[in-house]
Phi, psi and omega in degrees: 000140179230151177298158176292151180299154177265351178226145175272147181291320184230330183292123180300141178289123181243119187280335183180209180082018179268152179275334183200170183295321180298320178297319180296317180291323177303320180289312183299328182292349179279352181249198183252350184287173181185209181233137179247145183244136182231150176274184184296339179266006178083014180271136180293126181249335180197151176228125186234100175299149182299327180295324177287325178297318179294315179299316179295322179294323178296317178297314180300317181297317180294329175294316180296313181296316180297332180279357176095008177290138188263160174302132180092349175298154182255135177243109178280135182226128174290128189274064174271155179276090182206155182302328180300328178295316179298314179302312184289318183297311179285329176300318177298320178302314182286337180271351182083013176267158180260111179288146180232088179287135179229152185285161173276166179300144185286335183205174179285154176076015183250032186303306184297318180295322180291320178298319178296321178296315178299317181300318179294321180289323175299316181292314183295323182276342184070028183298139176250354176213153183211134183237139181222157168298156185306319185293339181253001186300322179296319178299315183295318179299319179295316181296330184276350182300130178079005180261184179274005181291125182271333181214122179220132179164192179282180181303326181301327179293326179278327177291341178284345177290139179291140175273113184259155181280077181241157178285141174286158181219065187298145173296129188255176179305135179089348180269180176296158178238303176198166177251120184250125176272145175293169186295331181077020182289333181246343178198179181301138182305138179251141180277137178239126181279114179256126181260158182302313183293327178294315180295316180295320178296322179294319178296314180299319181293318182291325181282339181266357179292149184306324184292340180264000181255001181269000000 
């Protein structure tokens, strides 16, 4: 296994100017670059070219749409560094769902506190589906008990949904992008509504600053 290339052979490098995340991924998927995943010791664990990320996101989106999830529904995702997060986050974008990334527990022995945090985030976000890495799936299932969540579990639970021949309905420029919870270091995490135009403007501003042009 090798990391994904950092440069495309022919696709021009585009720093920004996209209207939404789906548009940005559509462009990146035309090249060879992607995202590489490393463990705590710096060992490469996975390499995901953007073209494969886009293809996987399309499949994930069609599963969500085919299962009856509606535009604007919220999908909570545990924000672990793994390819499944990329698939689910962008899959939600293409399905018209609002992804809700949430943090993993801060330390060992915090099971009950983490379940309570998840339960609060599920309720606050109004999530109707929730995805977790395998190791946290049990916590998520417990947190979702008695809630409005229709599907909660690891990636395998979502892969079990049939992929139907439905049209994608990507979140477009000016629409919602994702719901981001605060760290919760001083109080219960609060949800912040991030819109596509806000995120794109922030990316454009950061890339155009003098320190990024040297």
